[in-house]
N, C-alpha and C positions, 0 to 999 in steps of 0.2 A: 441756237435757241432764239425764237423771235419773240421779244416781249410785246404784248398786244395793248397794254395799258388797262386801266380800270374802266369799266362801263358806266355810263350814266344810270341813274335810278329814277324810275317813276313811282307814283303812289301805289303800292302793292295791295293796299287794303281796299282798292276800289275794284271790284271783280269785273273782269273783261275789259279793262280800260287800256290796256296795253296794245301795241301795234303789231298787226299780222301783215307780212307781204306776201303775196301769192301771184303765181303766174301759172297759167294752163290748168288742167283738170285731169285727174286720172280716171279709169273706169273700173267697175267691179261688177260681178254677177249679182242677180237679186237674191236676198236672203230666203230661204225656204219658208218663212213665215211672211213674206212681203205681201201675200194675199190679204193680210189683215191691216195693210197700210190704210191710214186715214188722212183726210184734209181737215185742217184747223183753219176755220174762217176768221177768228177775231185777229185783227192785226195783219191779216194776209194769209195767203195759202201756204201751209208747210206740210209736207208729206212726212208721214212717220209710220213706225212699224214696232217691232219688238222693243220692250223696255220703256215705252211711253204709254201711260193709261191717264186719260183725262189731262189735268194739269201736272201730272208727276213724272218726272224723268228718272230712271233708276240706272245707277252705275254700279258694277260690281267691284269688290275689293277682295282679293284672295292673298292673305297676308299670313305671318308667322307671329301669332300672339302667345305663343307657349313654347317655342323651340329656341334654337341657338341664337336667333336674331330677334327675339321678343322685345328688347328695349327699343331697338331701331323701329320696328314694325309698329310699336304703339305710338311713337312721335310721328312717325309717318301718317298714320291713320288718323290721329287726332288732328294733325295740321290740315289734312284734307277735309275732315269734317268741319274744322273752323272755317276754311275758306268758302265751303259751299253754303254754311249757315250765313256767312255775310252776304254771298250772292244772292241767296234766297230772300234776304231781307231787303235787297235792292231791287227786287223785281224778277230775279231768276233768269234762266237762259231765255232768250229771245223775248224777255220781259213777259213770259207766260208760263214757263215751266219751272217748278221747284225741283231741285235735284235731291234725290234720296240715295244714300250710300248703303248697299247690301254687304255688310262686313262678315267675312268668314274666316276662320282660323284653320290653316293646314298644318301647323306645328311643324313646318320644315319638312314635311313628308310627301314625297312625290305622289305616292298612291293616293293620299287624302286628298291632295290637291285635284287630282284628276276626277275623284268621287265628287268633291263639291263643284267643280266646274260643270259636270254633267248635270247637276240639279240647278245650277244657276244660269247656264247659258240661254236659256228660252225666256228669262224674265229681265234681262238687263239690255240697254242699247249698247253700251260700251264696257270696258273694264278700266276703272281709274287706276287700280294698283294690282300688279301681280308680282309678288316678291318671291325671289329665288331663281337663279340660273338654272338649276335641274328641274324645277317646276316650269319654268317658261320654255325649256327646251323641249320637255316631254309633251307640252300642251300645244306646241306650235303648230302641229299639223291640224289638230282640231280647231284651233282658232282661225286658221286659215280657211278650212272648209265650212265653218260656222259664219265665217265673215265678220268678226267681232274685233273692231280696233280696239288694242290692249296697251295700256300704259305699263311697260315693264320696269319693276323696280329692281332692275339688274342691268349691267352695262355690257353684258355678254355680246361680242361682235357678230356672232352667227345669226342673232335675232333680226339684225337689220336686213337679212335677206328674205324676211317674211313680211309681205306688203302690209300686214295688220298690226305689227308691232311699232310702238313708238317708244324711243329711249331719250331721257331728257339729260343731255350731257355727253361727253366723249365715252366711247366705249373702253372697256378695261385695258385692252392692248394699247389704245392711243393714250390712255392716262399713264401707262407704265413707261412708255417711250418718252412723255414729256417730263415725268418725274425723274427718270435716269438722267435725262438731259440736264436737268436742273442741277443734280448732284454733280454732274461733270463740270459744268460751268462753274459750280462753287468749289471746285478742285476737291470734293469729297471722293469721287471716283476718278481714277487715272487710266487712260488708255493703255491696255496691255495688262492691266491687273486682273484679280479675280472677284466675282460678286457670287452671293448665293441667293437663290430663289426657293423659299419655302411656301408651298402652295396646296390648296385642297385639290384632291384628285378627282375633279368634277369640272363641269363647264365653267364655273367660277375661277378655278385656279388655273385650268389650261388656256383660258381667254388672257388672262394677264400674262402667262407664260410666253404667248405670241410676241407680246411687246418686248419682254426681256430677252428672249432668243434673237430677235432682230437687232437689238441695240448691242448685245454681245458681239454678234457678227459685223456690225457697223464700226465697232470701236475696239475691236481685237480683244474683247474682254473673255477670261475664262468664265463660264457660267456653270455653277454646281447647283444641281437640282435636288431638292427633297420633298417628296410628296406626302402629304398627312391626310388622315381622315377628318372629316368635319367635325366629329365628336371627340378626337384626340386631345387629352389634356396635357400630357407630358412632351415637352419639346426638346427634352435632353438629347436624344439621339440625333434630331435633325440639327441643333444649333452646334453640337460638338463635331459634327461631320464639316460644318462650314469653318469652324475654327481651325480644324486640321488642315483645310485648304487655304487658310490666312486670307479669307475674304476681306475686301475692304468696304464692303457694304452688304447688308442683308435686305432682300426684298421679301415682302411678306404679303400673302392673299389667303385670309382665313377670317375666323370670328374675332370678336374683341377680346374674349377671354384667352384666346390663344396668342394674340398679340402680347398681352401682358406676359404670358408664360415665356414667349420668345425673348423679350426684354430682359426679365428677370434671369433667365438662364444665360444669355449672353453676358449679363453683368457678373454672373458667378463665375464664368469660364474665362473672364477677361477679354471678351471679345468686344471692345469698346469702339463700335463703328455705327454709321448711321443705319437706321431701320427705315426703310421706305415701304409704307403699307398702302394697300388699295383702300378706298374710301370706305368700304363696309366694314374695314377691320378695327374699328376705333368706337369707343364710348367714353364719354368724359368722366363717368365714375371710375374708370381705371386709374385715374390720377391720384385719388384719395387711397389706393390700396398700395400693397408692398411694392408694386412695378412702378409706382408713380415717379420716382427720382429718376429711374433709368429711361422711362418714356420722356419725360420733359427734356432729359439730355440729348437723347438720340433719335425720337421718333419724328418722321416726316410723313404727311399723308398727301396723296395726289387726289384731287378733288374734281367732281363734275360741276360743282356750285360753290358759291363762296361761304365763308364762315360769317359768324355773327360780328365780326370786327367791321363789316362793310355796311354801308348805310342802309341799303335796301333790306338786308336780312336783319339788321338791328330792328326795323320796323316790325317785321314778321315776329322776331323774338319777343318784343314787347307785347304784341297783340296776343301771342300764344301765352304768355305768363299771365295776362290779365284774366284768362279764362282756365288756365290749369296751374293754379297757384302751388299745388303740391309736387309739381314735376321740375326737374331740372334738364331743360330741353337739350337734347343732341342736335347735331347738324341734320339728322334725319326730318326735323321741322322744316329746314330749307328745301330739302330734296322734295318732301310731300307736297309742300306748298307750290314748288316749281313745277311739279307735275299736274297740280290742279289748275295752275295758270295757263298751261298748255292745253289741257282738256277743254278748259272754258273757251279758249280762243278756237279750238277745233269745233266745238258745237256751235258757237256763234258764227263761223264761217259756213257750216252747213245749214244753219237758219238763213243766213243772208242769200244762200243757193236755193232756198224753199224745200230742202230735202234733208230731214232728219231720220233718215232710214239708214241701216248698216251700209248700204250701197253709197248712200249720200255722204256718210262720214268718210268712207275710203276716198272718194273723190275729193273732198275737202281736204283731208290729209296729204293727198298727192300734190295738192296746189300751194302747200305752205313752204315757201323758200327761205323766208325770213321771220322766224318767230322770236319776239323780244320778250324776255321775263323781268324786265326792269333792272337788270344788272345781276340777278341772281345767278344766272348761267350766261355762257356766251351766246350769241345769236344762233338759232337752230333751223336746219334746212331739212325737211322731210321729203323732199322731191326725188332724191336719189336712192333707189333701192340698193341695198348692200354696202351702204356707206354710213359711217359714223355721222350723226347730225351736226356734229362740230369736230374740228381737230385741236381744239384748245382746252387746256385745263388750269387748274389752280394748284398751288402747292402750299401746305400749311405745316405748322409746327405745334406739337403738344404744348399747351400753356395754360396756366390759371386764368382763364377767361371764360365767359359764358360759351357753353358748347364744347369747351375743352381745346379749341383749335383756333389759332390766329393765322391768317393767310400772310404769306410772306411773298414780297415782289408783285410783279404784274401778271395778268393772264398770260399763259405761256402756250405757245405753238412751236415745238421743235422743227427745226429745218429737217431732221430726220424724217418727220412724219410725211413730208412731201414725197419721199422715195419709198415710203412703206407700202406694201401690198400684202395683205393677209392670205391671199390665195397661193402665194409662193413659199 
C-alpha cells in the first residue's frame, strides 16, 4: 500500500477556479447536427452546436429519483444544481452561457433510461450525470454514435473504453483492490484466509468482483462469491453461506438497504468481521436504524472522493446545508459537486479552444491530463482510453459524523494496482 497523503484544497465555491493540466488534443467526428453550428462574436468566436441556444447551455441528467438509489440521486442532483447556480451567478461558462440542467428520472430502469435518452439527446450538449452501471452500459453504444460526452455516476471500469464517458474517481475494481489492501495492512485480512463477496449480478457487482478476484489470487485468499438481485431484501442465505466458510471479511457491492441487511444478518449469525462496501452501498440514514450499531462497528467504505471530515468537502457541505436545510446530506453531495467541477473545467477548456461543439468537447476531454478538484478527489487523467482516471482511493468508516463516514488514513494507492490488468 502506498499512502499518498492528503491533497491541498482550493476554494470550491468559486466555479471554474481550479487548475486543469492539458497536453495534446484528441479528435472526433462531427455530430450529425453540426450543420447547425453557430459562431458567437461577443468576447471572441466560439463554435457551437446542439445544446446551446442563445446564451443558454443545456446539460442532461439521467438519474434515479424514484428507485433503489433515490437518496443518493437526489443529493447528487441537488449538489450539481447548486454548483451551476453559483457558476451562473458569476457569469456562467465562458462568461457568456448560463447552464441549465435537464433532469429526468429513470427509476433505475434500463428500458426507461433508453427511452428518456432518446428524447433528450438532441437537446443537450453533454450529460452531467448518468446514474447506474446497467444504464450506462446499455446506453454506451448510443452515446458513442451520438458523440455526447457523458459524466457517468458509476465507476464501472468497462466504461473507460468508451471515449465519450468520464468517471470521477477510481473505478470499482481499483477501489476494491485498494480497500482490500487497506484491510490487509490493518491485519483484518490475512494471506491464505477466506473472504466473501456479496454483489449485484450486474455490471455494478461484476466490476467490483474483478478487484476482489485479483486480490484473492495475489494474496492466496479463498474467495466465496454470492450473487444477489438488485431488489433482493433478505441477505440470510448469502451471509449464512459466508459464515459456513468462516470468512474473515465480507465484501459488499449493492444498495444501502442491502448493506444494512448484510450487517444485521452477520451480527445475528455471529459473523463478527469487517464489511468492506463499495461507495454506492451506503447512506447515513442507516446509522439511525436497527443496523446502526453493527455498521458502526464493522463497516468500511472504499471511496472515490473524500468525506465531509476533509476541509474542501466541509465547505461544500456547509454551502449545501445553507440552501437545503431540510436534508441530511450524504457523500453523494461530494460526488455530485466533484462531477460538476470536472464538467465545468471541460467546458472552459473547450471554450478556450473556441469549440463548444460535441466534437470540441471530445478534443478537450482527450487533452485533460491532470484535473484537480480542490482535494475532493485525487488528480484525474482523461487522456488514456481504457484506464481508470486515477488509481487512488479513500477508505472511510461508518460514524456519527456529517455524511455518516469519516475518512481514515491517507489517500491509498495499493502497490497491487500497478500489476493489475482487467483484461487478464
